[in-house]
N, C-alpha and C positions, 0 to 999 in steps of 0.2 A: 577555816574558810574565809575568803576575802570578798567583800562587796565593793564594787567600783561603780561609778556613774559615768556614763558617756552619752553622746548624742545618738538619737534614733537613726537607724539605717533602714532602707526599704526591706532588707532581708529580715528585719525584726517584726514585720507587720503581723505575722501569725501569732508570735509571742505577745505582742502588744495587745491584741484582741483577747488572747487567753487570760492575761492578767486583768484587763479591764472588765471582762465579763465575770470573772471570779469576784472582784472587788465591788463591782456595780452591776449586778445582774439585770438591772432595770434599763440599762442603756442599750441602744442599738448601734452597733459598730461592726464593720467588716474590715479585713485587711486593706482592701482597695480604698475604703474611706479613710483609714488611718494614714496611708501614704498621701492621700489628697489633702488631709489636714495640714501637712507640712508644705507640700508643693504649691497648694492653692492659697496659702496665707499671704496677705498683703505685706509689703515691706515695712509699713508703719507699725505693724504689730510686733516686730522684732521677735518673731515666734520661734521657739525651740521645743523639741520633744526630746525628753531625756529618758533613759532606761537605767535601772539599777540591775547589775548583773553579779551573780554569785557563782564563781567557778563555772562560767559559761552559760548559766541559766538566767534568763531574764525573770526577775522576781518583783520588779516595781517599775512604774512609769510616772512621768510627770509632764504636764502641758504648761508651758511658761511663756509669758509675753506681756505686752502692754495693751491696755484697753484703749487703743488709738481712736476708737469711735466716740470716746467719752469727751464731753466738752471741758472736763477738768483734767488737765495734763498730769502725767506722772502716776497714773493708776496702773499698777502691775497686777498680774495674777499668776498663781502657781497652784496646780491641782495635782498633788502626788497621790498615788495609790500603790499599795503593796499587796501582793497576793496574800489572801487570808491565811494560807498555810506556810507563809514565809515571813511572818512578822517577828519582831524581836531581834532582828539581825542588824539593825541600824540603817536599813535601806531608805526608810522614810525620812530620817533625819539628814542623811547624806543628799538625797534628792532635794530636800528643802533648802539646805545650806548652799548647794550648787546653784539653785534657782535664784536665791536671794542675792548672792554675789553677782550673778549675771544681771539681774534687774537693777541693782543699785548702779552698776556701770552704765546701764541703758537709760538712766535718768528717772527711775521710779522713785516716788516719795512714799509709797505705801504698797503693800502686797495684800491682795484679797485671795481667799481660798475657801472652797466648800469642804465642810467636815461632816461626815455622817454623824447623826445624833445618837451616839453611843458613848458610854462612860470612857472607854479606852481612847476613842478618837478625840473626844473633847479634851481629855487630859493631855494627849499628845500636843494638841494645838496650844493649850495654855502653857505647857512646858516650854514651847518655842516662842512665847511672847505674843500669841494671837488672841484677840478678844472677840467674843461672839457678837454678831449683828443680827441680820434678819434670817428667818428660817424659810425653807421651801420644801415641798413634798414631791415625792415620786408617787405616781398613781398607776394602777394596773386594771385592765379590763379584759375579761376572758371572752375573746371573740368566738372561740370554738363552741362553747356550750352556754354562754351567757345570752341574754336577749338585748336587742337594741330597740330604741323607740322606732316605730314604723317610719318609713320614708315620708317626708313632708312634701306637700304640693306647694311650690313657690307661689307667693302672692302675685297679683296682677302687676305686670311691668318688671318682674324679677325672673331671672333665668339662672340655672346652674350650669356651670361649665367646669373644665379642668385646666390646670396649668399647661397641659399639652396643647390646648387650643391657642396659647399665646406664644408658641415657639417662634413665630416670625417677628414678634414685637413684645417682649416681656416687660417693657417699661411700665405699663399700668400696674403690674404686680410689684415692681420695685417701689413705685410711689405709695401703694397701699402698705407695703411692708415698712417703709420709712416712717409713715405717719403713725402706725400702730406701735412700732418699736419705741418711738419717742414717748409714748404714753405708758409703757410697761413699767410696773414698779421695780426698782432696783437701787442698790447702793451705788452702782456705777452706771448711770443712765447712758444710753447709746444714741448717737445721731448718725443715721445713714444718709450720706450726701454725695456719695461717689458711685455713680451708676456702673461705670466700667469695673470697679472693684466688686460691686454686688454681682455683676454678671459672672465674674470668675469664681468668687467664693461661695455664693449662694445658688445661683442658677446653674452653675457648672458642677456643683457638688454631686458626685456619683450616688450619694445616699438619698438625694431628693427624688421622690417618685412623682413625676409630673402627672401621671395618669390617675394617681390617687389623691393628689392635691386638688381639693375642690375650691372653686371660685364662684362667688355670687356676683352677678352683674345686675345693676339696677339703674334705670335711666341711662343706659348706654355706658356706664362706667363701673369699674371694679369697686364694689361696696364692702365685701368681706371675703375672707379666704381661710382655709385651714390647710397648713402645709404638712405633708406626709414624708417621713423618712422610713426606709425599710432596709432589711438585710437581704432581701431577695429570696427569703425562704419562708419564715413564719412569724417574724417579729416586726411590729409596726410602731413607729414613734410619731406621736402627734406633736409637731413643732409649734411654731407661732400660729395661733388662731386669733384673728382680729377683725375688727370692723372699723371702717373709716368714720371719723367723727360725725360727719353729716348724716350717717345712716344708722347710728346707734339707737338702741331702744326698740328695734323692729324684729329682734330674734334672728338676725341674719347670720350671726356667728354659730348659733345652734344649727341652722339650716346647712351651713357649709360643713361643719364637723360631722353631722349626722350622715350627710352624703358621702363624705370621705370614709367614715367607718364602715358604711354598707359596702362601698367599693372594695375596701380592704378585705372584708370578710368574704366577699364573692371571689376575690383573687386568691383565697386560701390562707390568708394570715390568721393566726390563731391567738396571738397575744398582743394587746395594744398597751403601750405605755405612754406616759406624758409627765411633765413636770409643771408645778405651779408655785409661784410665790405664795407663802402662807397668808399674805395680806390681800391677795387678789380674790376677794370674795365673789365677784360676778363669775369669774372663770371657774372657780372651785364649785360654784353652784351648778354651772353648766355640766361640768364633769360628773358631779353626783347624779345629775339627771340621766346621764348616759349609763350610769352604773359603775363608774370607776371607783376604786377603793384605794386609800392611801396604803402604800406598801413599805415606805421608808421616808425618813425626813433628813434633810441636810441643813446645816446652819452655816451661813456665810460668816467667816472670821476675817479680821484685818489686823495687820501689823504695820505700824508706821515707822519709817526709818528716821534716825536722828533724834 
């Protein structure tokens, strides 16, 4: 049996989702979202999606590109995943080698990848020259049978809205996203400074559920928000939850996320997932307050070229 690596095609979308869900059951992804990942990627990211195929069956995937939003140039990324029932065939190594060759030609000086915190996965990363850096957690909340904190009454001068209310002018959400993203702990910090790019990649993402994305408005401006991604069936992913600097310490992130989770449960979503940098104590505390439990851990690894 022969394993080959090639570029993703829209016809691969169902198989892409099948592999990703098997390897990372905590992620929320649909075929439509998979295609959008490629078509909606900005040119500066030099983004590629690779598949590993064995005798016509897609058994592995990889997302490859440059962290073009980082103030430090040359930061590449590659996230390869092999179907758990198809490991040991060389698909992961071939995906990684193909990605590294591409990134080196694209000007990367280092490659970052997320590695599930298991002995086999960490050994694979070490074998290929990657060293561990910071960990992050996947968390799960049972929306179907678990309990949520009761809905909170916003304090005076504060109102709860949704992203759908900003359809005519989402720029205030972009400004809040840019400020909170800049403060997020990361080995490769990001700087959002292109509104048109954000409109395409974030606002236009088919996975973004604007009705379930809760926004806190205080003093007439966006103060906090909790972004929601869904699969349109039963799985909900809490993306960025953040508060603008001038409004921190008032519990507004909790207010936004609680509102979003209640909306999600009312809409029929049964499983809520999110991810947290292990060093982001405030957000981990908020998620514990909601009842989230850690279900897996990833460790970011890096390999430097040259």
